[in-house]
PAVOFI-923893 format. One record per atom (N, C-alpha, C): residue number from 1; x, y, z; atom name; residue in three letters. Coordinates in nm, 4 decimals. Each point is the difference from the previous one (the first is absolute). Example, Ala and Ser with C-alpha at 12.3 -4.5 7.8 and 13.67 -1.06 7.14 Angstrom:
REM residues 2
+-------+----------+----------+----------+------+-------+
! fitor !        x !        y !        z ! pavo ! torpa !
+-------+----------+----------+----------+------+-------+
!     1 !   1.3190 !  -0.5690 !   0.7800 !    N !   ala !
!     1 !  -0.0890 !   0.1190 !   0.0000 !   CA !   ala !
!     1 !   0.0900 !   0.1200 !   0.0000 !    C !   ala !
!     2 !  -0.0350 !   0.1050 !  -0.0720 !    N !   ser !
!     2 !   0.0820 !   0.1190 !   0.0060 !   CA !   ser !
!     2 !  -0.0770 !   0.1090 !   0.0730 !    C !   ser !
+-------+----------+----------+----------+------+-------+
REM end
This chain:
REM residues 72
+-------+----------+----------+----------+------+-------+
! fitor !        x !        y !        z ! pavo ! torpa !
+-------+----------+----------+----------+------+-------+
!     1 !   1.5985 !  -2.3529 !  -3.1340 !    N !   met !
!     1 !   0.0630 !  -0.0076 !   0.1292 !   CA !   met !
!     1 !   0.1455 !  -0.0361 !  -0.0209 !    C !   met !
!     2 !   0.0844 !   0.0705 !   0.0696 !    N !   thr !
!     2 !   0.1421 !  -0.0269 !  -0.0136 !   CA !   thr !
!     2 !   0.0515 !  -0.0720 !   0.1236 !    C !   thr !
!     3 !   0.1090 !  -0.0692 !  -0.0165 !    N !   asp !
!     3 !   0.0623 !  -0.0703 !   0.1120 !   CA !   asp !
!     3 !   0.1124 !   0.0865 !   0.0552 !    C !   asp !
!     4 !  -0.0366 !   0.1036 !   0.0731 !    N !   asp !
!     4 !   0.0987 !   0.0905 !   0.0572 !   CA !   asp !
!     4 !   0.0330 !  -0.0475 !   0.1408 !    C !   asp !
!     5 !   0.1210 !  -0.0498 !   0.0261 !    N !   pro !
!     5 !   0.0339 !  -0.0516 !   0.1324 !   CA !   pro !
!     5 !   0.0109 !   0.1087 !   0.1071 !    C !   pro !
!     6 !   0.0153 !   0.1245 !  -0.0392 !    N !   ser !
!     6 !   0.0146 !   0.1063 !   0.0997 !   CA !   ser !
!     6 !  -0.1338 !   0.0368 !   0.0646 !    C !   ser !
!     7 !  -0.1098 !  -0.0371 !  -0.0637 !    N !   arg !
!     7 !  -0.1326 !   0.0344 !   0.0526 !   CA !   arg !
!     7 !  -0.0806 !  -0.1276 !   0.0171 !    C !   arg !
!     8 !  -0.0445 !  -0.0307 !   0.1238 !    N !   pro !
!     8 !  -0.0795 !  -0.1214 !   0.0195 !   CA !   pro !
!     8 !  -0.1347 !   0.0112 !  -0.0703 !    C !   pro !
!     9 !  -0.0519 !  -0.1142 !  -0.0415 !    N !   ala !
!     9 !  -0.1256 !  -0.0024 !  -0.0740 !   CA !   ala !
!     9 !  -0.1186 !   0.0363 !   0.0869 !    C !   ala !
!    10 !   0.0101 !  -0.0189 !   0.1322 !    N !   thr !
!    10 !  -0.1134 !   0.0269 !   0.0885 !   CA !   thr !
!    10 !  -0.0078 !   0.1448 !   0.0452 !    C !   thr !
!    11 !   0.1011 !   0.0807 !  -0.0279 !    N !   ala !
!    11 !  -0.0011 !   0.1387 !   0.0446 !   CA !   ala !
!    11 !  -0.0999 !   0.0806 !  -0.0833 !    C !   ala !
!    12 !  -0.0917 !   0.0653 !   0.0703 !    N !   ala !
!    12 !  -0.1002 !   0.0825 !  -0.0678 !   CA !   ala !
!    12 !   0.0540 !   0.1422 !  -0.0115 !    C !   ala !
!    13 !  -0.0391 !   0.0701 !  -0.1030 !    N !   pro !
!    13 !   0.0448 !   0.1385 !  -0.0113 !   CA !   pro !
!    13 !  -0.0572 !   0.0831 !   0.1140 !    C !   pro !
!    14 !   0.0804 !   0.0912 !   0.0513 !    N !   arg !
!    14 !  -0.0410 !   0.0814 !   0.1131 !   CA !   arg !
!    14 !  -0.0923 !   0.1114 !  -0.0493 !    C !   arg !
!    15 !  -0.1153 !   0.0130 !   0.0663 !    N !   thr !
!    15 !  -0.0939 !   0.1046 !  -0.0381 !   CA !   thr !
!    15 !   0.0194 !   0.1193 !   0.0913 !    C !   thr !
!    16 !   0.0048 !   0.1146 !  -0.0572 !    N !   glu !
!    16 !   0.0170 !   0.1240 !   0.0744 !   CA !   glu !
!    16 !  -0.1377 !   0.0584 !   0.0294 !    C !   glu !
!    17 !  -0.0150 !   0.0591 !   0.1164 !    N !   arg !
!    17 !  -0.1259 !   0.0663 !   0.0337 !   CA !   arg !
!    17 !  -0.0028 !   0.1387 !  -0.0617 !    C !   arg !
!    18 !  -0.1204 !   0.0421 !  -0.0354 !    N !   lys !
!    18 !  -0.0150 !   0.1347 !  -0.0537 !   CA !   lys !
!    18 !   0.0194 !   0.1016 !   0.1119 !    C !   lys !
!    19 !   0.0543 !   0.1139 !  -0.0345 !    N !   gln !
!    19 !   0.0169 !   0.1068 !   0.0973 !   CA !   gln !
!    19 !  -0.1365 !   0.0596 !   0.0338 !    C !   gln !
!    20 !  -0.0229 !   0.0273 !   0.1284 !    N !   leu !
!    20 !  -0.1256 !   0.0599 !   0.0425 !   CA !   leu !
!    20 !  -0.0005 !   0.1483 !  -0.0313 !    C !   leu !
!    21 !  -0.1166 !   0.0497 !  -0.0297 !    N !   thr !
!    21 !  -0.0147 !   0.1436 !  -0.0247 !   CA !   thr !
!    21 !   0.0080 !   0.0726 !   0.1333 !    C !   thr !
!    22 !   0.0292 !   0.1301 !  -0.0022 !    N !   pro !
!    22 !   0.0027 !   0.0757 !   0.1261 !   CA !   pro !
!    22 !  -0.1341 !  -0.0050 !   0.0739 !    C !   pro !
!    23 !  -0.1098 !  -0.0005 !  -0.0729 !    N !   ala !
!    23 !  -0.1320 !  -0.0068 !   0.0640 !   CA !   ala !
!    23 !  -0.0185 !  -0.1349 !   0.0700 !    C !   ala !
!    24 !   0.0479 !  -0.1072 !  -0.0612 !    N !   ala !
!    24 !  -0.0117 !  -0.1321 !   0.0614 !   CA !   ala !
!    24 !   0.0880 !  -0.0090 !   0.1241 !    C !   ala !
!    25 !   0.1205 !   0.0558 !  -0.0068 !    N !   lys !
!    25 !   0.0888 !   0.0001 !   0.1163 !   CA !   lys !
!    25 !  -0.0626 !   0.0795 !   0.1145 !    C !   lys !
!    26 !  -0.0594 !   0.1142 !  -0.0332 !    N !   arg !
!    26 !  -0.0652 !   0.0839 !   0.1013 !   CA !   arg !
!    26 !  -0.1186 !  -0.0740 !   0.0622 !    C !   arg !
!    27 !  -0.0787 !  -0.0697 !  -0.0815 !    N !   ala !
!    27 !  -0.1149 !  -0.0760 !   0.0504 !   CA !   ala !
!    27 !   0.0452 !  -0.1115 !   0.0930 !    C !   ala !
!    28 !   0.1075 !  -0.0695 !  -0.0354 !    N !   leu !
!    28 !   0.0515 !  -0.1063 !   0.0866 !   CA !   leu !
!    28 !   0.0506 !   0.0571 !   0.1325 !    C !   leu !
!    29 !   0.0656 !   0.1150 !  -0.0044 !    N !   ala !
!    29 !   0.0501 !   0.0624 !   0.1222 !   CA !   ala !
!    29 !  -0.1161 !   0.0447 !   0.0890 !    C !   ala !
!    30 !  -0.1060 !   0.0561 !  -0.0605 !    N !   glu !
!    30 !  -0.1173 !   0.0422 !   0.0771 !   CA !   glu !
!    30 !  -0.0705 !  -0.1200 !   0.0625 !    C !   glu !
!    31 !  -0.0106 !  -0.1084 !  -0.0738 !    N !   ala !
!    31 !  -0.0648 !  -0.1205 !   0.0529 !   CA !   ala !
!    31 !   0.0815 !  -0.0568 !   0.1160 !    C !   ala !
!    32 !   0.1317 !   0.0012 !  -0.0126 !    N !   asp !
!    32 !   0.0842 !  -0.0495 !   0.1074 !   CA !   asp !
!    32 !  -0.0139 !   0.0879 !   0.1240 !    C !   asp !
!    33 !  -0.0068 !   0.1312 !  -0.0179 !    N !   ala !
!    33 !  -0.0173 !   0.0911 !   0.1137 !   CA !   ala !
!    33 !  -0.1353 !  -0.0233 !   0.0676 !    C !   ala !
!    34 !  -0.1054 !  -0.0195 !  -0.0795 !    N !   arg !
!    34 !  -0.1323 !  -0.0281 !   0.0580 !   CA !   arg !
!    34 !   0.0017 !  -0.1317 !   0.0765 !    C !   arg !
!    35 !   0.0659 !  -0.1016 !  -0.0560 !    N !   arg !
!    35 !   0.0079 !  -0.1308 !   0.0648 !   CA !   arg !
!    35 !   0.0732 !   0.0104 !   0.1334 !    C !   arg !
!    36 !   0.1108 !   0.0736 !   0.0040 !    N !   gln !
!    36 !   0.0758 !   0.0159 !   0.1240 !   CA !   gln !
!    36 !  -0.0793 !   0.0794 !   0.1027 !    C !   gln !
!    37 !  -0.0736 !   0.1028 !  -0.0431 !    N !   ala !
!    37 !  -0.0820 !   0.0781 !   0.0922 !   CA !   ala !
!    37 !  -0.1129 !  -0.0851 !   0.0571 !    C !   ala !
!    38 !  -0.0602 !  -0.0846 !  -0.0821 !    N !   ala !
!    38 !  -0.1076 !  -0.0865 !   0.0474 !   CA !   ala !
!    38 !   0.0526 !  -0.1009 !   0.1016 !    C !   ala !
!    39 !   0.1191 !  -0.0549 !  -0.0234 !    N !   glu !
!    39 !   0.0598 !  -0.0945 !   0.0944 !   CA !   glu !
!    39 !   0.0339 !   0.0692 !   0.1315 !    C !   glu !
!    40 !   0.0461 !   0.1250 !  -0.0065 !    N !   ala !
!    40 !   0.0362 !   0.0729 !   0.1210 !   CA !   ala !
!    40 !  -0.1236 !   0.0345 !   0.0832 !    C !   ala !
!    41 !  -0.1138 !   0.0258 !  -0.0650 !    N !   asn !
!    41 !  -0.1220 !   0.0393 !   0.0693 !   CA !   asn !
!    41 !  -0.0928 !  -0.1165 !   0.0299 !    C !   asn !
!    42 !   0.0398 !  -0.1207 !  -0.0355 !    N !   ala !
!    42 !  -0.0873 !  -0.1158 !   0.0188 !   CA !   ala !
!    42 !  -0.0163 !  -0.0304 !   0.1482 !    C !   ala !
!    43 !  -0.1247 !  -0.0259 !   0.0367 !    N !   lys !
!    43 !  -0.0306 !  -0.0376 !   0.1375 !   CA !   lys !
!    43 !  -0.0207 !  -0.1507 !   0.0049 !    C !   lys !
!    44 !   0.0436 !  -0.0629 !   0.1074 !    N !   pro !
!    44 !  -0.0256 !  -0.1441 !   0.0095 !   CA !   pro !
!    44 !  -0.1499 !  -0.0255 !   0.0124 !    C !   pro !
!    45 !  -0.0443 !  -0.1078 !  -0.0622 !    N !   met !
!    45 !  -0.1425 !  -0.0314 !   0.0044 !   CA !   met !
!    45 !  -0.0392 !  -0.0422 !   0.1415 !    C !   met !
!    46 !  -0.1176 !   0.0451 !   0.0413 !    N !   glu !
!    46 !  -0.0487 !  -0.0371 !   0.1310 !   CA !   glu !
!    46 !  -0.0444 !  -0.1453 !  -0.0012 !    C !   glu !
!    47 !   0.0141 !  -0.0649 !   0.1162 !    N !   lys !
!    47 !  -0.0414 !  -0.1381 !   0.0106 !   CA !   lys !
!    47 !  -0.1526 !  -0.0056 !   0.0015 !    C !   lys !
!    48 !  -0.0551 !  -0.0930 !  -0.0773 !    N !   glu !
!    48 !  -0.1443 !  -0.0120 !  -0.0097 !   CA !   glu !
!    48 !  -0.0560 !  -0.0611 !   0.1280 !    C !   glu !
!    49 !  -0.1087 !   0.0556 !   0.0494 !    N !   phe !
!    49 !  -0.0630 !  -0.0467 !   0.1219 !   CA !   phe !
!    49 !  -0.1183 !  -0.0895 !  -0.0351 !    C !   phe !
!    50 !   0.0023 !  -0.1239 !   0.0424 !    N !   gln !
!    50 !  -0.1045 !  -0.0998 !  -0.0221 !   CA !   gln !
!    50 !  -0.0271 !  -0.0245 !  -0.1488 !    C !   gln !
!    51 !   0.1032 !   0.0029 !  -0.0805 !    N !   gly !
!    51 !  -0.0145 !  -0.0263 !  -0.1429 !   CA !   gly !
!    51 !   0.0129 !  -0.1473 !  -0.0295 !    C !   gly !
!    52 !  -0.0200 !  -0.0391 !  -0.1258 !    N !   pro !
!    52 !   0.0126 !  -0.1407 !  -0.0367 !   CA !   pro !
!    52 !   0.1456 !  -0.0456 !   0.0077 !    C !   pro !
!    53 !   0.0189 !  -0.1238 !   0.0346 !    N !   lys !
!    53 !   0.1349 !  -0.0560 !   0.0057 !   CA !   lys !
!    53 !   0.0356 !  -0.0570 !  -0.1380 !    C !   lys !
!    54 !   0.1253 !   0.0046 !  -0.0341 !    N !   gly !
!    54 !   0.0434 !  -0.0532 !  -0.1280 !   CA !   gly !
!    54 !   0.0058 !   0.1084 !  -0.1063 !    C !   gly !
!    55 !  -0.0010 !  -0.0408 !  -0.1282 !    N !   pro !
!    55 !   0.0098 !   0.0975 !  -0.1087 !   CA !   pro !
!    55 !  -0.1199 !   0.0941 !  -0.0029 !    C !   pro !
!    56 !   0.0209 !   0.1174 !  -0.0527 !    N !   glu !
!    56 !  -0.1055 !   0.1009 !  -0.0074 !   CA !   glu !
!    56 !  -0.1142 !  -0.0503 !  -0.0890 !    C !   glu !
!    57 !  -0.1217 !  -0.0154 !   0.0542 !    N !   pro !
!    57 !  -0.1092 !  -0.0571 !  -0.0786 !   CA !   pro !
!    57 !  -0.0467 !   0.0900 !  -0.1141 !    C !   pro !
!    58 !   0.0122 !   0.1308 !   0.0150 !    N !   thr !
!    58 !  -0.0430 !   0.0874 !  -0.1092 !   CA !   thr !
!    58 !   0.0954 !  -0.0096 !  -0.1177 !    C !   thr !
!    59 !   0.1238 !  -0.0383 !   0.0264 !    N !   arg !
!    59 !   0.0962 !  -0.0152 !  -0.1085 !   CA !   arg !
!    59 !  -0.0154 !  -0.1351 !  -0.0683 !    C !   arg !
!    60 !  -0.0275 !  -0.1040 !   0.0768 !    N !   tyr !
!    60 !  -0.0051 !  -0.1341 !  -0.0563 !   CA !   tyr !
!    60 !  -0.1411 !  -0.0435 !  -0.0372 !    C !   tyr !
!    61 !  -0.1014 !   0.0854 !   0.0229 !    N !   gly !
!    61 !  -0.1303 !  -0.0220 !  -0.0599 !   CA !   gly !
!    61 !  -0.1034 !  -0.0752 !   0.0800 !    C !   gly !
!    62 !   0.0266 !  -0.0441 !   0.1225 !    N !   asp !
!    62 !  -0.1071 !  -0.0638 !   0.0756 !   CA !   asp !
!    62 !   0.0274 !   0.0126 !   0.1493 !    C !   asp !
!    63 !  -0.1079 !  -0.0049 !   0.0761 !    N !   trp !
!    63 !   0.0065 !   0.0018 !   0.1458 !   CA !   trp !
!    63 !  -0.0271 !  -0.1415 !   0.0477 !    C !   trp !
!    64 !   0.0618 !  -0.0367 !   0.1071 !    N !   glu !
!    64 !  -0.0297 !  -0.1282 !   0.0618 !   CA !   glu !
!    64 !  -0.0338 !   0.0258 !   0.1458 !    C !   glu !
!    65 !  -0.1196 !  -0.0417 !   0.0401 !    N !   asn !
!    65 !  -0.0436 !   0.0198 !   0.1362 !   CA !   asn !
!    65 !  -0.0596 !  -0.1311 !   0.0507 !    C !   asn !
!    66 !   0.0619 !  -0.0574 !   0.1011 !    N !   lys !
!    66 !  -0.0441 !  -0.1271 !   0.0571 !   CA !   lys !
!    66 !  -0.0064 !  -0.1108 !  -0.1044 !    C !   lys !
!    67 !   0.0979 !  -0.0038 !  -0.0901 !    N !   gly !
!    67 !   0.0073 !  -0.1057 !  -0.0992 !   CA !   gly !
!    67 !  -0.0832 !   0.0231 !  -0.1238 !    C !   gly !
!    68 !  -0.0756 !   0.1105 !  -0.0072 !    N !   ile !
!    68 !  -0.0826 !   0.0293 !  -0.1168 !   CA !   ile !
!    68 !   0.0647 !   0.1154 !  -0.0756 !    C !   ile !
!    69 !   0.0299 !  -0.0230 !  -0.1272 !    N !   ala !
!    69 !   0.0595 !   0.1059 !  -0.0825 !   CA !   ala !
!    69 !  -0.1097 !   0.0642 !  -0.0816 !    C !   ala !
!    70 !   0.0047 !   0.1342 !  -0.0068 !    N !   ser !
!    70 !  -0.0997 !   0.0706 !  -0.0815 !   CA !   ser !
!    70 !   0.0727 !   0.1016 !  -0.0874 !    C !   ser !
!    71 !  -0.0470 !   0.0102 !  -0.1235 !    N !   asp !
!    71 !   0.0567 !   0.0974 !  -0.0934 !   CA !   asp !
!    71 !  -0.0707 !   0.1325 !   0.0180 !    C !   asp !
!    72 !   0.0664 !   0.1036 !  -0.0466 !    N !   phe !
!    72 !  -0.0623 !   0.1319 !   0.0040 !   CA !   phe !
!    72 !  -0.0959 !   0.0161 !  -0.1131 !    C !   phe !
+-------+----------+----------+----------+------+-------+
REM end
């Protein structure tokens, strides 16, 4: 290690990213186009009628009804 005053000791060497192949660039562009089309065609979710209050029980793994929790 040298004591070079022009370069601080904490500076890390800059890493360059590899260039993407044309196929990878094309795939990223196609994915972005699909994502934008899906966002444009997205419908707002309908409000649930007489559903459980609070977090979605199928996602969090149990139902609670009148103070009793049951697993699936």
